[in-house]
ZANU-197669 format. One record per residue (C-alpha): residue in one letter; y, x, z. Coordinates in Angstrom, 3 decimals. Layout:
  rest     north      east        up
     A         Y         X         Z
...
end
This chain:
  rest     north      east        up
     M   -59.000     7.607   -11.997
     Q   -58.478     6.036    -8.592
     T   -61.333     6.005    -6.140
     K   -61.645     3.886    -3.063
     N   -64.344     2.822    -0.650
     I   -65.613    -0.773    -0.874
     A   -67.965    -2.799     1.163
     L   -71.548    -3.338     0.069
     L   -72.879    -6.796     1.090
     I   -76.473    -5.646     1.428
     A   -77.327    -2.049     2.206
     T   -79.900     0.143     3.878
     A   -78.189     1.246     7.136
     G   -77.023     4.780     6.990
     A   -78.605     5.345     3.586
     L   -75.699     4.969     1.166
     T   -72.017     4.805     0.469
     F   -70.630     2.695    -2.295
     T   -67.375     3.654    -4.060
     A   -65.591     2.359    -7.114
     C   -63.266     3.758    -9.754
     N   -60.833     1.027   -10.737
     K   -59.938    -0.099   -14.217
     V   -56.302    -0.601   -14.851
     D   -54.564    -3.980   -15.404
     I   -57.817    -5.959   -15.636
     N   -57.827    -9.745   -15.638
     Q   -60.048   -10.669   -12.752
     G   -62.044   -13.281   -14.632
     I   -61.033   -16.662   -15.947
     T   -59.856   -19.884   -14.358
     N   -62.089   -22.780   -15.236
     N   -62.193   -25.979   -13.314
     E   -64.843   -27.672   -15.371
     K   -67.882   -25.419   -15.447
     T   -69.699   -22.956   -13.280
     I   -68.917   -19.352   -14.305
     V   -71.380   -16.436   -14.118
     K   -69.904   -12.999   -13.462
     L   -70.618    -9.486   -12.314
     P   -68.055    -8.646    -9.639
     Q   -68.546    -4.848   -10.063
     A   -67.305    -5.225   -13.626
     A   -63.804    -5.112   -12.102
     N   -64.321    -1.352   -11.633
     E   -64.647     1.216   -14.367
     I   -67.574     2.733   -12.478
     N   -69.283     2.022    -9.154
     I   -70.780     5.015    -7.356
     I   -73.687     4.524    -4.965
     S   -74.038     7.806    -2.919
     L   -77.358     8.241    -1.239
     N   -78.222    10.710     1.527
     A   -80.777    13.058     0.019
     A   -83.399    12.425     2.666
     P   -87.128    12.050     1.724
     G   -88.638     8.553     1.717
     T   -88.507     5.513    -0.488
     I   -85.657     3.037     0.051
     T   -84.651    -0.157    -1.644
     I   -81.005    -0.629    -2.565
     P   -79.041    -3.305    -4.368
     V   -77.392    -1.907    -7.453
     L   -75.928    -4.981    -9.086
     E   -74.412    -8.197    -7.660
     V   -74.651   -11.261    -9.851
     R   -72.541   -14.274    -8.845
     R   -72.162   -17.862    -9.993
     D   -68.737   -19.457    -9.121
     V   -69.672   -23.101    -8.813
     I   -67.254   -26.023    -9.083
     S   -69.282   -28.564    -7.153
     E   -71.940   -29.003    -4.502
     A   -74.110   -30.582    -7.167
     D   -73.926   -27.340    -9.272
     L   -74.663   -25.255    -6.195
     N   -77.835   -27.317    -5.590
     T   -79.293   -26.622    -8.997
     T   -81.709   -23.895   -10.117
     Q   -80.169   -21.640   -12.716
     I   -81.706   -18.721   -14.682
     V   -79.440   -15.831   -15.637
     K   -80.605   -12.848   -17.827
     I   -79.084    -9.422   -17.324
     A   -79.573    -6.843   -20.005
     P   -79.312    -3.026   -20.050
     N   -76.018    -1.905   -21.610
     P   -76.405     1.703   -22.882
     D   -73.179     1.443   -24.916
     A   -71.221     1.394   -21.667
     I   -72.598     4.783   -20.669
     T   -71.747     6.160   -24.139
     A   -68.230     4.823   -23.917
     Y   -67.734     6.244   -20.412
     N   -68.913     9.716   -21.425
     A   -66.565     9.681   -24.456
     A   -63.638     8.556   -22.395
     H   -64.108    11.134   -19.628
     S   -65.980    13.997   -21.320
     A   -68.692    13.187   -18.809
     N   -72.513    13.603   -18.818
     L   -73.695    10.371   -17.338
     S   -77.233     9.651   -18.454
     T   -79.464     6.561   -18.136
     F   -81.184     6.621   -14.771
     T   -85.013     5.959   -14.927
     N   -86.382     7.480   -11.727
     Y   -86.844     4.267    -9.799
     T   -89.129     1.302    -9.538
     L   -88.054    -2.346    -9.953
     D   -88.065    -4.681    -6.981
     P   -90.335    -7.760    -7.571
     S   -87.536   -10.058    -6.384
     T   -85.904    -9.641    -9.720
     P   -88.511    -9.587   -12.524
     Y   -87.820    -7.519   -15.651
     D   -89.357    -9.133   -18.837
     G   -89.126    -5.965   -20.950
     A   -85.687    -6.772   -22.226
     N   -83.766    -8.409   -19.363
     W   -83.721    -8.708   -15.573
     V   -84.340   -12.375   -14.810
     V   -82.176   -13.557   -11.961
     T   -83.030   -16.901   -10.508
     F   -80.436   -18.892    -8.510
     G   -82.161   -21.458    -6.279
     P   -80.454   -24.443    -4.763
     G   -77.723   -23.143    -2.426
     D   -77.651   -19.626    -3.911
     F   -74.328   -18.355    -5.260
     V   -75.047   -14.629    -5.206
     K   -78.162   -12.549    -6.126
     Y   -78.776    -8.840    -6.378
     I   -80.801    -6.643    -8.714
     N   -82.647    -4.172    -6.311
     I   -84.353    -0.921    -7.106
     S   -86.589     1.430    -5.009
     L   -86.320     5.149    -5.173
     D   -86.708     8.344    -3.145
     P   -83.220     9.926    -2.916
     S   -84.714    13.373    -2.273
     T   -86.018    13.421    -5.768
     L   -82.623    12.879    -7.448
     D   -81.532    15.713    -9.755
     F   -78.184    17.103    -8.472
     S   -77.511    18.583   -11.913
     K   -77.379    15.165   -13.612
     R   -75.158    12.145   -13.336
     N   -77.451     9.076   -13.159
     G   -76.125     5.863   -14.690
     L   -77.227     2.250   -14.842
     A   -75.287    -0.140   -17.035
     F   -75.687    -3.923   -17.165
     K   -74.295    -6.887   -19.035
     V   -74.857   -10.688   -18.822
     A   -77.078   -11.626   -21.714
     D   -77.627   -15.288   -21.026
     A   -76.197   -17.638   -18.341
     G   -77.977   -20.765   -19.538
     T   -75.433   -23.553   -19.898
     S   -72.726   -21.799   -17.885
     P   -69.937   -19.787   -19.482
     I   -69.932   -16.013   -18.843
     S   -66.721   -14.593   -17.369
     V   -64.575   -13.109   -20.054
     D   -63.837    -9.878   -18.209
     L   -66.500    -9.585   -15.457
     N   -69.482    -9.488   -17.701
     A   -70.553    -5.798   -17.821
     A   -70.865    -3.305   -14.989
     L   -71.497     0.468   -14.846
     I   -73.212     2.017   -11.789
     E   -73.812     5.639   -10.876
     V   -76.547     6.604    -8.480
     A   -75.716     9.949    -6.831
     A   -77.359    12.065    -4.224
     K   -75.434    13.799    -1.432
     N   -76.515    16.401     1.045
     K   -75.632    16.464     4.753
     Y   -72.545    18.565     4.212
     D   -71.000    16.208     1.621
     G   -67.848    14.420     2.810
     V   -64.155    14.130     3.126
     Y   -62.510    16.922     5.216
     A   -59.108    18.035     6.423
     L   -58.500    21.656     5.466
     R   -56.797    24.193     7.789
     I   -56.192    27.329     5.842
     R   -55.411    30.898     6.760
     T   -55.160    33.756     4.219
     V   -54.707    37.507     4.673
     G   -53.977    40.198     2.176
     W   -51.588    39.045    -0.547
     A   -48.198    39.086     1.242
     A   -46.861    41.195    -1.597
     Y   -47.599    38.374    -4.072
     G   -45.961    35.482    -2.148
     I   -49.083    34.185    -0.545
     A   -48.946    33.271     3.146
     D   -50.174    36.251     5.183
     D   -52.011    35.639     8.471
     E   -50.292    32.237     8.714
     T   -52.172    29.044     9.505
     G   -51.319    25.693     7.962
     N   -52.719    22.304     7.215
     Y   -53.318    21.776     3.474
     P   -51.955    18.322     2.359
     G   -54.341    15.518     1.484
     N   -58.107    15.605     1.699
     Y   -60.586    18.363     0.871
     L   -63.767    17.025    -0.623
     L   -67.139    18.807    -0.418
     I   -69.176    17.372    -3.255
     S   -72.969    17.963    -3.458
     S   -74.063    20.147    -6.304
     G   -77.496    20.884    -4.936
     A   -79.705    20.396    -1.928
     T   -77.455    22.663     0.207
     S   -74.646    23.640    -2.182
     L   -71.252    21.991    -2.732
     K   -68.367    22.015    -5.121
     T   -64.803    21.095    -3.996
     L   -61.849    18.901    -4.891
     T   -58.428    18.560    -3.323
     T   -56.732    15.129    -3.458
     Y   -53.336    16.799    -3.076
     R   -53.744    18.450    -6.502
     G   -56.457    16.320    -7.917
     D   -58.392    19.366    -9.037
     N   -61.117    21.813    -7.885
     L   -59.020    24.997    -7.758
     L   -59.068    27.206    -4.618
     P   -56.277    26.082    -2.221
     A   -53.585    28.427    -0.980
     A   -50.125    28.429     0.653
     T   -47.004    30.388    -0.158
     T   -45.185    32.608     2.405
     G   -44.060    30.722     5.392
     Q   -46.221    27.771     4.454
     A   -43.243    26.829     2.221
     S   -45.369    25.135    -0.349
     Y   -48.987    24.533    -1.174
     T   -50.657    25.757    -4.338
     A   -54.006    26.915    -5.709
     F   -55.443    29.902    -7.531
     G   -56.081    29.422   -11.202
     A   -59.474    29.972   -12.777
     T   -61.009    29.947    -9.326
     S   -63.113    27.110    -7.863
     P   -65.508    27.781    -4.956
     Q   -69.073    26.728    -4.566
     F   -70.403    26.973    -0.992
     V   -74.058    27.258    -0.167
     F   -75.505    26.724     3.300
     D   -78.856    27.484     4.834
     G   -80.335    23.975     5.182
     A   -82.249    24.961     8.359
     T   -79.575    26.979    10.313
     N   -76.377    25.517     8.590
     K   -75.034    29.021     8.194
     L   -72.908    29.770     5.083
     V   -75.042    32.012     2.891
     S   -73.037    32.197    -0.367
     V   -69.687    31.601    -1.937
     S   -69.150    31.948    -5.650
     N   -66.578    31.081    -8.310
     I   -68.009    28.457   -10.680
     I   -65.152    28.840   -13.251
     P   -65.793    31.506   -15.954
     P   -63.534    34.458   -15.190
     D   -60.354    35.077   -17.225
     S   -58.645    38.502   -17.592
     R   -57.938    38.608   -13.840
     N   -61.742    38.428   -13.108
     R   -61.369    36.516    -9.832
     M   -64.665    36.604    -7.925
     L   -65.600    35.035    -4.612
     K   -68.091    36.282    -1.999
     I   -68.926    35.638     1.603
     N   -67.049    37.831     4.144
     P   -69.884    40.087     5.567
     A   -67.765    41.036     8.606
     I   -67.778    37.447     9.851
     T   -71.310    36.482    10.880
     D   -70.720    32.978    12.153
     S   -69.463    31.212     9.024
     R   -71.228    27.868     9.328
     W   -71.293    24.135     9.448
     D   -71.577    22.648    12.918
     P   -73.880    19.527    12.834
     A   -72.451    18.328    16.150
     T   -68.917    18.125    15.013
     K   -69.420    18.315    11.214
     K   -66.797    21.067    11.157
     A   -67.184    23.950     8.747
     Y   -65.898    27.478     9.424
     L   -65.718    29.397     6.186
     A   -64.764    33.110     5.895
     F   -64.893    34.525     2.383
     I   -63.111    36.937     0.053
     M   -61.500    36.683    -3.379
     S   -61.230    39.858    -5.462
     Q   -59.097    40.328    -8.537
     N   -58.504    43.128   -10.997
     G   -55.708    45.390    -9.906
     R   -55.126    43.771    -6.530
     P   -56.399    44.165    -2.948
     D   -58.916    41.650    -1.638
     Q   -57.552    38.269    -0.499
     F   -59.298    37.076     2.665
     F   -59.803    33.375     3.550
     Y   -60.422    31.930     6.968
     D   -60.765    28.170     6.436
     T   -61.608    25.420     8.932
     L   -62.781    22.094     7.580
     T   -62.682    19.028     9.923
     Y   -64.868    16.112     8.900
     K   -62.997    12.875     8.307
     G   -65.645    10.621     6.806
     A   -68.098     9.894     4.049
     R   -66.991    10.543     0.484
end
């Protein structure tokens, strides 16, 4: 599943990030030189993710773009009613395809600019309008980090206009992110496992990006784009190659007030090796620096029958996830 950042035409400044996971080999609508076509541009993506900063306070955000591609000025200057319906089957299909737990999001209020009649959002294009938005209002600090919140839409009625063959149903995820969430560069140094071919007291730059992904108000899971998984990164002797430790995936927890690292744990159930993670008590300044958004993480991995493996990682912030 490919992920990229895309522009959002209307947004609350600093409040959200909008990303999309692309479908493969999709026909981008239909060519029709005779009639105005109604479409949902976000339907070109398998799922569109709106990431909100988990700050308290109600904000209003556009979750769906509805567009009419007109063929003449006369069509543009007409009033047109389009009805958009919920599409729960899209959430069911996404979960089945990805073994995901996306659930229908309900913790919001509707914006009066797009009335809901009990079955459909009623979108009214006035003369000169070619794009409209369905807006919702919510408090991002109330979002449940343990759930994936989905909104699914489909064009139910476009009046006398045809509905785009492919761009007619869109899936949106509304996600919360804490202040530590983002895309980082990972500089890694490990000590203790030289006998097992792991780089010992050598510093190297792990390839690709290292993602910190909100799992709670101050906790984060990880993912490396180099490997495309959440396993704990490592390097072999001499930084000859880059690898990861099996059955080991870190979750970092910070103190929201001081930004100090307060916990590291392995979120993968242990196998026979019983790999466990814990904060390094000898290093008292493991932290996230709000000025630079750098993270300095010192922690330990233990394993049955082996000495402790020490990690001294530096994460340099590159941008929003």
